[in-house]
C-alpha positions as CSV (number, residue, x, y, z in Angstrom):
1,M,3.7,-17.9,-13.5
2,K,1.1,-15.4,-12.3
3,K,-0.5,-16.2,-8.9
4,K,-4.1,-17.0,-9.1
5,Q,-6.6,-14.8,-7.3
6,I,-9.8,-16.3,-6.0
7,I,-12.9,-14.2,-5.4
8,I,-14.9,-15.4,-2.4
9,K,-18.1,-14.2,-0.8
10,K,-17.2,-13.5,2.8
11,E,-19.4,-14.7,5.6
12,K,-20.5,-12.6,8.4
13,H,-17.9,-12.3,11.1
14,T,-18.0,-14.5,14.1
15,G,-16.2,-12.2,16.5
16,G,-15.1,-8.7,17.1
17,V,-16.9,-5.9,15.3
18,D,-19.5,-7.2,12.9
19,C,-20.1,-4.8,10.0
20,G,-23.1,-7.0,9.0
21,K,-22.1,-6.7,5.3
22,M,-21.4,-9.5,3.0
23,T,-18.4,-8.4,0.9
24,R,-16.3,-9.9,-1.8
25,K,-12.6,-10.1,-1.3
26,S,-9.9,-11.1,-3.7
27,L,-7.6,-13.7,-2.1
28,S,-4.4,-15.4,-3.1
29,T,-4.4,-19.2,-2.9
30,S,-2.1,-19.0,0.2
31,E,-4.5,-16.6,2.0
32,L,-7.3,-18.9,1.3
33,K,-5.3,-21.9,2.7
34,S,-4.4,-19.9,5.8
35,N,-8.1,-19.6,6.7
36,N,-7.7,-15.9,7.4
37,T,-10.8,-14.9,5.6
38,K,-12.9,-13.7,8.5
39,S,-11.2,-10.4,9.1
40,C,-12.4,-7.5,7.0
41,G,-10.2,-4.3,6.8
42,M,-13.4,-2.3,7.0
43,C,-14.3,-4.0,10.3
44,T,-11.0,-3.6,12.2
45,T,-11.7,-2.0,15.5
46,F,-10.3,1.5,16.3
47,E,-8.5,-0.1,19.2
48,D,-6.8,-2.7,17.0
49,W,-5.9,0.0,14.4
50,C,-4.3,2.1,17.2
51,I,-2.2,-0.8,18.5
52,K,-1.2,-2.1,15.0
53,N,-0.1,1.4,14.0
54,N,1.7,2.3,17.3
55,R,-0.9,5.0,18.1
56,E,-1.8,4.1,21.7
57,D,-1.7,7.8,22.3
58,L,-5.1,8.0,20.7
59,L,-6.4,5.4,23.1
60,E,-5.1,7.4,26.1
61,R,-7.0,10.4,24.8
62,W,-10.3,8.5,24.4
63,D,-12.9,9.9,26.8
64,Y,-14.6,6.9,28.4
65,E,-17.0,9.1,30.3
66,L,-18.5,11.1,27.4
67,N,-18.4,8.4,24.7
68,N,-21.2,5.8,24.7
69,N,-18.8,3.3,23.1
70,T,-15.4,2.0,23.6
71,P,-12.5,1.8,21.0
72,N,-12.9,-2.0,20.8
73,K,-16.6,-1.7,19.8
74,I,-16.3,0.7,16.8
75,T,-14.7,0.3,13.4
76,C,-11.5,2.2,12.5
77,N,-13.4,3.6,9.4
78,S,-16.4,4.9,11.3
79,G,-17.8,8.1,10.2
80,K,-19.1,8.9,13.7
81,K,-17.5,11.4,16.0
82,F,-16.2,10.6,19.4
83,Y,-14.8,12.6,22.3
84,F,-11.1,12.9,22.9
85,K,-9.5,14.6,25.9
86,C,-6.4,16.7,26.3
87,L,-3.6,14.8,28.0
88,D,-1.8,18.0,29.1
89,N,-4.7,19.7,30.9
90,E,-7.7,17.9,32.2
91,N,-9.7,21.2,32.4
92,H,-9.6,21.7,28.6
93,K,-12.9,20.9,26.9
94,R,-13.4,17.5,25.2
95,E,-13.3,17.6,21.4
96,L,-15.3,15.6,18.9
97,K,-13.2,13.9,16.2
98,Q,-14.3,11.7,13.4
99,I,-12.6,8.3,13.6
100,G,-12.4,7.7,9.9
101,V,-10.6,11.0,9.4
102,I,-8.0,10.1,12.1
103,T,-7.3,6.6,10.7
104,R,-6.8,7.7,7.1
105,S,-3.2,8.6,7.9
106,I,-1.0,6.9,10.5
107,N,0.7,10.3,11.1
108,S,-2.7,12.0,11.7
109,L,-2.4,14.5,14.6
110,I,-5.1,15.1,17.1
111,T,-4.3,18.3,18.8
112,C,-6.1,20.0,21.6
113,T,-7.6,23.2,20.3
114,E,-7.0,25.0,23.5
115,C,-3.4,24.0,23.8
116,N,-2.8,25.1,20.2
117,S,-4.8,28.3,20.4
118,F,-3.8,31.8,19.6
119,K,-4.1,32.5,23.3
120,E,-1.6,29.8,24.3
121,W,0.8,31.0,21.6
122,C,0.6,34.5,23.0
123,L,1.2,33.2,26.6
124,N,4.1,30.9,25.5
125,N,5.8,33.7,23.5
126,N,5.5,36.4,26.1
127,R,2.9,38.4,24.1
128,Q,0.4,39.2,26.8
129,D,0.2,42.7,25.1
130,V,-1.6,41.2,22.2
131,L,-4.2,39.6,24.5
132,D,-4.6,42.8,26.4
133,R,-5.5,44.6,23.1
134,W,-8.0,41.9,22.0
135,D,-11.3,43.6,21.2
136,Y,-13.9,41.4,22.8
137,E,-16.8,43.5,21.5
138,L,-15.8,43.4,17.8
139,N,-14.5,39.8,17.7
140,D,-17.1,37.1,17.5
141,F,-14.7,34.6,19.1
142,L,-12.1,34.4,21.9
143,P,-8.4,34.1,21.5
144,S,-8.7,30.6,23.0
145,E,-11.1,29.6,20.2
146,I,-8.7,30.3,17.3
147,L,-5.9,27.9,16.3
148,C,-2.6,29.6,16.2
149,S,-1.9,28.1,12.7
150,T,-4.9,29.9,11.2
151,M,-3.4,33.2,12.4
152,G,-0.1,32.4,10.7
153,Y,1.7,31.5,14.0
154,R,3.3,28.2,14.9
């Protein structure tokens, strides 16, 4: 026998992040009986998503000084960009990342541009000679501003 699905009109949320939207959700009879109809996947906070998906590393990188919001106040599908910091070097510049892009994949990587730059690759691979020959007049960018993967190096 096929399980029955019931379509309900969701109420506005009573706690957490409120998307303010009235949505429709298809629920099984058991879900309806469990009274778990208040949480909307679209309204899961970024903090909850990180914890649920074992990605606390993203919370560690959250820049509480530059961001006007905290991870428990924004949705995991937000299209807004927020600042993340480098855990390896506090002097590296903060980077803006879009939350929705990060949470589309559990394995999403946020890498520090400076740590993964062509300059860092040269230094880590004893190629100071390449940096010494860098033409600062003809190039519109610095070796630290290029990801090593775009140059074919890893």
